[in-house]
C-alpha positions in Angstrom: 35.3 -17.9 11.0 33.4 -19.5 8.1 29.9 -18.4 9.1 28.8 -15.0 10.4 25.2 -13.7 10.9 24.1 -10.4 9.6 22.2 -8.4 12.2 19.5 -5.7 11.9 18.1 -3.6 14.7 18.1 -0.2 16.2 21.1 2.0 15.3 22.0 2.7 18.9 22.2 -1.0 19.8 24.1 -1.9 16.6 26.6 0.9 17.4 27.1 -0.4 21.0 27.3 -4.1 20.3 30.9 -4.3 19.1 32.0 -2.8 22.4 29.7 -5.0 24.5 30.3 -8.4 22.7 33.9 -8.9 21.6 35.0 -12.3 22.9 37.0 -15.0 21.2 34.0 -17.4 20.9 31.3 -14.8 20.5 31.8 -11.3 18.9 29.9 -8.6 17.0 31.9 -6.9 14.3 31.1 -4.1 11.8 32.3 -3.2 8.3 31.4 -0.1 6.4 27.8 -1.1 5.9 26.7 -4.0 8.1 26.9 -5.5 11.6 27.7 -9.2 12.0 27.7 -11.7 14.8 30.3 -14.4 14.8 29.9 -17.4 17.1 32.2 -20.4 17.5 29.1 -22.6 18.2 27.8 -21.9 14.7 31.0 -22.9 12.8 30.5 -26.7 12.7 27.2 -26.3 11.0 26.9 -27.3 7.3 24.4 -25.0 5.7 22.9 -21.5 5.9 19.5 -22.8 7.0 21.1 -24.6 10.0 23.1 -21.6 10.9 20.0 -19.3 10.7 18.1 -21.7 13.0 20.8 -21.9 15.6 21.6 -18.2 15.4 18.1 -17.2 16.4 18.6 -18.3 20.0 22.1 -16.8 20.2 20.8 -13.4 18.9 17.9 -13.4 21.4 20.3 -14.1 24.3 22.5 -11.2 23.2 19.4 -9.0 22.9 18.2 -10.0 26.4 21.7 -9.4 28.0 21.9 -6.0 26.3 18.4 -5.0 27.5 19.4 -6.0 31.0 22.6 -4.1 30.8 21.3 -1.0 29.1 17.9 -0.9 30.8 15.7 -0.5 27.7 13.9 -2.8 25.2 15.6 -3.1 21.8 14.8 -4.8 18.5 17.6 -7.1 17.3 17.3 -9.9 14.8 19.3 -11.9 12.2 18.5 -10.9 8.7 21.0 -13.0 6.8 23.8 -15.6 7.0 27.2 -15.0 5.3 29.4 -18.0 4.3 33.1 -17.1 3.7 35.3 -19.4 1.6 39.1 -19.6 1.7 39.4 -18.1 -1.7 37.7 -14.9 -0.5 34.2 -15.7 -2.0 31.3 -14.7 0.2 27.8 -16.1 -0.2 25.0 -14.3 1.6 21.5 -15.7 2.3 19.0 -13.0 3.2 15.8 -13.3 5.3 12.7 -11.1 5.2 12.5 -8.9 8.3 10.1 -6.4 9.8 10.8 -2.7 9.7 13.0 -1.5 12.5 12.0 1.8 14.2 14.8 4.2 15.2 15.1 5.8 18.6 17.6 8.3 19.9 19.8 7.7 22.9 22.6 9.8 24.5 26.0 8.3 25.3 29.2 9.7 26.5 32.7 8.7 25.4 35.8 9.5 27.4 38.8 10.5 25.3 42.1 8.7 26.0 44.1 10.4 23.3 47.8 9.9 24.1 47.1 7.4 26.9 48.3 3.8 26.8 45.3 1.6 26.1 44.4 -0.7 29.0 43.6 -4.4 28.4 40.0 -4.8 27.6 37.9 -6.0 30.5 35.0 -8.4 30.1 31.8 -6.4 29.6 28.7 -7.0 31.8 27.0 -8.4 28.7 29.8 -10.9 27.9 29.8 -12.0 31.6 26.0 -12.5 31.5 26.3 -14.5 28.3 29.2 -16.6 29.7 27.2 -17.5 32.8 24.1 -18.4 30.8 26.2 -20.5 28.4 27.7 -22.4 31.4 24.5 -22.9 33.4 21.3 -24.1 31.7 19.0 -22.8 34.4 20.6 -19.4 34.2 20.2 -19.5 30.5 16.5 -20.2 30.8 16.1 -17.2 33.1 17.9 -15.0 30.6 15.7 -16.3 27.7 12.6 -15.5 29.6 13.7 -11.9 30.2 12.7 -8.9 28.2 12.8 -5.3 29.3 9.3 -4.1 30.2 7.9 -7.6 31.1 4.3 -7.8 32.2 3.2 -9.6 35.4 3.0 -13.0 33.7 6.4 -12.6 32.2 7.9 -11.4 35.5 6.4 -14.3 37.4 7.9 -16.8 34.9 11.3 -15.1 35.1 11.3 -15.1 38.9 10.4 -18.8 39.0 13.4 -19.5 36.6 15.7 -17.4 38.8 14.6 -19.2 41.9 15.1 -22.6 40.3 18.6 -21.5 39.2 19.6 -20.3 42.6 18.0 -23.1 44.6 14.7 -21.5 45.8 13.3 -18.3 47.3 14.9 -19.1 50.7 18.4 -19.2 49.0 17.7 -15.8 47.4 16.9 -14.4 50.8 19.9 -16.1 52.4 22.2 -14.5 49.9 20.7 -11.1 50.6 19.5 -10.5 47.0 16.0 -9.8 48.1 13.8 -10.2 51.2 11.3 -13.1 51.5 8.6 -10.4 51.9 9.5 -8.8 48.5 9.4 -12.1 46.7 6.0 -13.0 48.3 4.6 -9.5 47.4 5.5 -9.9 43.8 3.9 -13.3 43.5 0.8 -12.3 45.5 0.4 -9.2 43.4 0.9 -11.0 40.1 -1.7 -13.6 41.0 -4.4 -11.1 42.1 -7.1 -9.8 39.8 -7.9 -7.1 42.2 -4.3 -5.9 42.3 -3.4 -5.9 38.7 -6.6 -6.4 36.7 -8.2 -9.2 34.8 -6.1 -8.8 31.7 -2.8 -8.7 33.6 -3.2 -11.3 36.4 -1.7 -14.8 36.1 -5.0 -16.3 37.3 -8.5 -16.0 35.9 -10.1 -16.1 39.4 -9.2 -14.6 42.7 -7.6 -17.5 44.6 -6.6 -15.6 47.8 -7.3 -12.4 49.5 -5.9 -9.4 47.5 -2.5 -8.2 48.8 -2.8 -5.4 51.4 0.3 -3.8 50.0 0.5 -4.7 46.3 3.7 -4.2 44.5 3.8 -1.8 41.6 4.7 -3.1 38.1 7.8 -0.8 38.0 8.9 -2.2 41.4 8.4 -5.8 40.3 10.4 -5.1 37.1 13.3 -3.6 39.0 13.3 -6.5 41.5 13.5 -9.2 38.7 16.1 -7.3 36.8 18.2 -6.9 40.0 17.9 -10.7 40.7 18.8 -11.6 37.1 21.9 -9.3 37.2 23.1 -11.0 40.3 22.5 -14.4 38.9 24.4 -13.6 35.7 27.4 -11.9 37.4 
């Protein structure tokens, strides 16, 4: 491909990305020093500025899908665009980026030494990105997602998921979540008494506070579960 986008981020995520995103139209590759994203959608563009602008949304979708799959927030951004010419010349345009903090994660690798490699299966991240690419409403829900969302963010993400599916009743019909769970999340998110003035969606108590408010961790788990189902 002519264009590829240089990525910066936490070492763990950069290490995992080539395993998680390796499709024909969207792939993350690494050389000795850098990690790059290659996307078919970026190839028709004419200049580095246009590639950088379009790549921002692609990178953020990849980040969101990885956070959903890995269950933790990560920093990931484009910090440059590389243009490769037929004669082998490479021209790189760099961007200024904020400092990335490193964190430690543990992973396990299963050795298959001597075994015949199996055909590579589509990863959960690739599947999520494919569904988002094919369905605009699912894409909106993914763009609204970020690991560790607050009540306002969770409510927005839930609304987007409901619209993509066809409403709360359809979510319940499919068995993804109960009507009561969806109502509890919304009621809790709207209640100053339940989540506090700084966290609630409204600036005034519009209804009676919920008798059984949902915890933030429970709400996050519910939205993540719904989003995984939507993007599967």
